[in-house]
C-alpha positions as CSV (number, residue, x, y, z in Angstrom):
1,M,-151.3,363.9,-55.6
2,V,-148.2,362.0,-54.5
3,E,-146.3,365.3,-54.2
4,G,-149.0,366.6,-51.9
5,I,-148.8,363.6,-49.7
6,L,-145.0,363.8,-49.5
7,N,-145.3,367.5,-48.6
8,S,-147.6,366.7,-45.6
9,N,-150.7,367.7,-47.5
10,E,-152.9,364.6,-47.4
11,S,-156.2,366.4,-48.0
12,Q,-156.2,365.8,-51.8
13,F,-155.4,362.1,-51.2
14,I,-158.2,361.8,-48.7
15,R,-160.6,363.5,-51.1
16,E,-159.6,361.0,-53.8
17,I,-160.2,358.1,-51.4
18,L,-163.6,359.5,-50.4
19,C,-164.6,360.1,-54.0
20,Y,-163.8,356.5,-55.0
21,H,-165.7,355.0,-52.1
22,K,-168.8,357.3,-52.5
23,K,-169.4,355.7,-55.9
24,K,-169.8,352.3,-54.2
25,S,-173.0,350.9,-52.8
26,L,-173.4,350.3,-49.1
27,R,-173.8,346.6,-49.7
28,S,-170.3,346.4,-51.1
29,F,-168.9,347.5,-47.7
30,R,-170.6,344.6,-45.9
31,D,-167.5,342.4,-46.1
32,Y,-165.0,345.1,-47.0
33,N,-161.6,344.4,-45.5
34,E,-158.2,346.0,-45.3
35,N,-157.0,344.2,-48.4
36,S,-159.9,345.6,-50.4
37,F,-159.2,349.1,-49.0
38,Q,-155.5,348.8,-49.9
39,T,-156.4,347.7,-53.4
40,A,-158.7,350.7,-53.8
41,I,-155.9,353.1,-52.7
42,E,-153.4,351.4,-55.1
43,L,-155.9,352.1,-57.9
44,I,-155.9,355.8,-57.0
45,L,-152.1,356.2,-56.9
46,P,-149.8,356.2,-59.9
47,S,-148.3,352.7,-60.1
48,N,-144.7,354.0,-60.4
49,C,-144.7,355.9,-57.1
50,Y,-145.4,353.2,-54.5
51,I,-144.3,349.7,-53.3
52,S,-147.0,347.5,-51.8
53,E,-146.4,345.2,-48.9
54,M,-142.7,346.1,-48.5
55,R,-141.0,343.4,-46.4
56,L,-139.0,344.2,-43.3
57,I,-137.2,342.0,-40.8
58,V,-138.4,343.4,-37.5
59,E,-136.8,340.8,-35.2
60,K,-134.0,338.3,-35.8
61,I,-134.0,336.4,-32.5
62,P,-134.9,333.6,-32.0
63,K,-135.9,333.4,-35.7
64,Y,-136.9,336.0,-38.3
65,K,-140.1,337.9,-37.7
66,Y,-141.3,339.8,-40.7
67,G,-143.3,343.1,-41.0
68,F,-145.0,344.4,-44.1
69,I,-145.4,348.1,-44.8
70,D,-148.9,348.5,-46.4
71,L,-147.7,351.2,-48.8
72,F,-144.3,352.8,-49.2
73,L,-144.6,356.0,-51.3
74,C,-141.5,357.2,-53.2
75,D,-140.6,360.5,-54.6
76,I,-139.8,359.5,-58.2
77,S,-138.5,362.9,-59.2
78,C,-135.5,363.2,-56.9
79,G,-135.8,360.3,-54.4
80,T,-135.5,362.6,-51.4
81,F,-138.9,362.2,-49.9
82,S,-140.9,359.1,-48.9
83,A,-143.8,358.1,-46.8
84,V,-145.0,355.0,-45.1
85,I,-148.7,354.4,-45.1
86,E,-150.2,352.0,-42.5
87,L,-153.8,351.3,-43.3
88,K,-156.5,350.6,-40.7
89,L,-160.0,349.9,-41.7
90,F,-163.2,349.7,-39.7
91,N,-165.9,347.7,-41.4
92,L,-169.6,348.0,-40.6
93,I,-169.9,344.4,-39.3
94,G,-167.0,345.0,-36.8
95,L,-168.6,348.2,-35.7
96,L,-172.1,346.7,-35.4
97,S,-170.6,343.8,-33.4
98,G,-168.9,346.3,-31.1
99,E,-172.3,348.0,-30.6
100,M,-173.9,344.6,-29.8
101,G,-171.1,343.4,-27.5
102,R,-170.6,340.2,-29.5
103,W,-169.5,339.0,-32.9
104,V,-172.5,339.3,-35.4
105,G,-171.4,337.2,-38.4
106,N,-174.3,337.7,-40.7
107,P,-176.4,340.8,-39.7
108,P,-179.5,341.9,-41.5
109,F,-178.7,344.5,-44.2
110,K,-181.1,346.9,-42.6
111,S,-179.1,347.0,-39.4
112,L,-176.0,348.0,-41.4
113,I,-178.0,350.8,-43.1
114,D,-179.2,352.0,-39.7
115,L,-175.7,351.9,-38.3
116,D,-174.3,353.8,-41.3
117,K,-176.8,356.6,-40.8
118,K,-176.0,356.7,-37.0
119,L,-172.3,356.9,-37.6
120,Q,-172.7,359.8,-39.9
121,T,-174.2,361.9,-37.1
122,E,-171.7,361.0,-34.4
123,S,-168.8,363.2,-33.3
124,E,-165.2,362.2,-33.7
125,E,-165.0,361.6,-29.9
126,E,-168.1,359.3,-30.1
127,L,-166.6,357.4,-33.0
128,L,-163.2,356.9,-31.2
129,N,-165.0,355.6,-28.1
130,R,-166.9,352.9,-30.0
131,N,-166.1,349.2,-29.6
132,Y,-165.0,347.3,-32.6
133,F,-164.6,343.6,-33.3
134,Y,-161.8,342.2,-35.4
135,W,-160.2,338.9,-36.2
136,S,-157.1,338.2,-34.1
137,K,-154.6,336.1,-36.2
138,E,-152.6,335.3,-33.1
139,E,-155.5,334.1,-31.0
140,L,-157.6,332.8,-33.9
141,K,-160.8,334.4,-32.6
142,Y,-162.8,337.7,-32.7
143,K,-161.7,340.3,-30.2
144,S,-163.2,343.6,-29.0
145,I,-161.2,346.8,-28.9
146,K,-161.9,350.5,-28.7
147,V,-161.6,352.3,-32.0
148,K,-159.1,354.7,-30.5
149,K,-156.9,351.9,-29.2
150,Y,-156.9,350.2,-32.6
151,I,-155.8,353.5,-34.2
152,D,-153.2,354.1,-31.5
153,N,-151.8,350.5,-32.0
154,G,-151.5,351.4,-35.8
155,K,-149.5,354.5,-34.9
156,I,-147.1,352.5,-32.8
157,Q,-146.7,350.0,-35.6
158,L,-146.1,352.8,-38.1
159,N,-143.4,354.3,-35.9
160,N,-141.7,350.9,-35.5
161,Y,-141.7,350.4,-39.2
162,I,-140.2,353.9,-39.8
163,N,-137.5,353.2,-37.2
164,I,-136.6,349.9,-38.9
165,L,-136.5,351.6,-42.3
166,K,-134.0,354.1,-40.9
167,K,-131.6,351.2,-40.2
168,G,-131.3,350.5,-44.0
169,D,-130.7,347.2,-45.6
170,V,-131.0,344.1,-43.5
171,S,-127.6,342.8,-44.6
172,Q,-125.9,345.7,-42.8
173,N,-127.9,345.5,-39.6
174,E,-129.8,343.1,-37.3
175,V,-133.2,344.4,-38.6
176,G,-134.1,346.4,-41.7
177,V,-135.4,346.3,-45.3
178,F,-135.6,342.8,-46.7
179,D,-137.2,343.4,-50.1
180,E,-135.6,342.9,-53.5
181,R,-137.7,345.7,-55.0
182,I,-135.8,348.2,-52.8
183,N,-132.2,349.5,-53.3
184,V,-130.9,351.0,-50.1
185,G,-128.0,353.5,-50.3
186,M,-126.3,356.0,-48.2
187,G,-127.6,359.6,-48.3
188,Y,-130.1,362.0,-46.9
189,S,-133.8,361.7,-47.2
190,Y,-137.0,362.7,-45.5
191,M,-139.6,360.1,-44.4
192,M,-143.0,360.5,-42.8
193,G,-145.8,358.2,-41.8
194,I,-149.5,358.4,-42.5
């Protein structure tokens, strides 16, 4: 599976994620968050092929600002290929709140079932144009955003992380990898983002 991901064939990986989640009841997704999603993915992957929450220094001025790569996949056979995975999760409550136009903290379970059925019939374009509510750590409040914009922001973050990784170890540059689990050396490798 990891080889497939590193060779730009994510379909097997996606099937594994879907299979894992199809075994869960809808109720378990009520408060499902990105940490839960990341843990599920880590359970699917072999433990020797990834590093979770790899720490980067993304800015040094005026003080250190850290970034954390959700999952860094490593090619354990020859070390030439790697992938950065930036996870984004849309939970049912955030999507329901987006539909209602306000944060709905404790919705009736039936409304989540109805929304789940509705989402299954929508096109990709309709899903991307949905509003979504999420918790903003910076502003300490719930904020609304379009699903497409949330995904696009994730792609920007992913590309920023890849560019920082290319700089190597933080001791050699202003920004870079700052994680004792990673040994950075000179050489050629191929990296992609998912």
